[in-house]
N, C-alpha and C positions, 0 to 999 in steps of 0.2 A: 389388459395392457392399457397404459395411460399415455396420452400425447405428451411428448417431450420437445419436439421441434415442429414449428408451424411456419410454413413458407407461403406467403400470400403477396408476393411482389408483383407490381404492375398489373393489378387486377381492378383498378378503379375504386378501391376502398376510400370512403370518406370519413369513416369513424372506426375506432377499435372497440366500440361498445359491444358487449356480449362476451368479453374475455373472462368474466367472472365464472368461476367453476373450473378453470383450467389450472388447477393447483399444482400439477406436476410439470407444467410447461417450463422448459429451461431456455429455449431459444425462440425468439420471434423475429422472423425476417419479413419485413413488409416495406421494402424500398419501392420508390416510384409510384406512390399512390397520392391521394389528396388528403391525407390525415393531417389534422391541425391540433390535436390534443393528445398528449401522452398520458393523461390522467387514468384511463382505463387499465394501463399497465400496472398500476399500483395494486390491482387485485391478483397479481401473479406472484405468490410468495416464493416460488423456486426459481424465478427468472434470473438468468446469468447474462444473457445477451439480448439486446434490443437493437434492431437495425431499422431505422426509420429514415434512411437517406432519401433525399429527393422527395420529401413530403412538404406540406405547407405549414410546418411548425415555425411560428414567428417569435413567440415570447419565450426567451431562454429561461426566465424565472420559473416557468411551469415545470421544468425538469426537476426542481427541488422536491416535488411530490414523489419522485422516484427514489428518494432516500429511504422510503418505506421498504423498498426492495433490497433487503440487506445482502443478498447474494449477487446482486448486479455487479458485474465486472467489466462488461463491454457495452458501449453505447455508440451508435453511429447516427449522426444527424447531418452528415456531409451533404451539401447541396440544398440545405433548407435555409430559409431566410434567417433563422436563429444563428446558424453557423457563420453568417456573414457579419455578425455584430462585432464591434471592437471587444477585445479581451475575451472572446468566446471560450477558448480552452481554459483559461484561468477561472472564469466564472463557473463553468461546468464543474471543474475540479473542486472549487470551493463548495458548491452545492452538493456534490456527490464524491466525497473524498475516498470512498471505497472503490471507485473505478480504477481499473488497470489500463484500459485502452479507451481512447476516444477517436472515433473515425478511423479505426484500424491502426492508430499510432499510439504506442505506449506512453502513458503519462509518467514523466519522471517523478520520483518521490520527492525531489527538491523543488518542484514547480511552485509550491507554497510551503510555508513553514509547517512543521508537524504539530505545532502547538505545545511542544514540550520545552521545558526550560533546560538549557544546556550549561 
């Protein structure tokens, strides 16, 4: 049996290092920790949901690395310094256009242009 859901909320985590090898993980729930880097999540090829609410993620541009996670549909960064930045939702959607929800709120398909000529 392979691990599909990992819940490590509010347990003092400072890093997500060590995620490599969890190739079947589909959901990571790690709210309320002290994580400041989303980078280790890029080693999760099957990930669909990442919840890093109330962590120390400051630089919104680092979420661009999550574009490697082609199945990622849900991301939660609510309560992080990054989420307080101007144009947060638009920036995340531009970096990760495959997302369906951000912070539990559906991203409308018309948030930005689809890049297709009409």
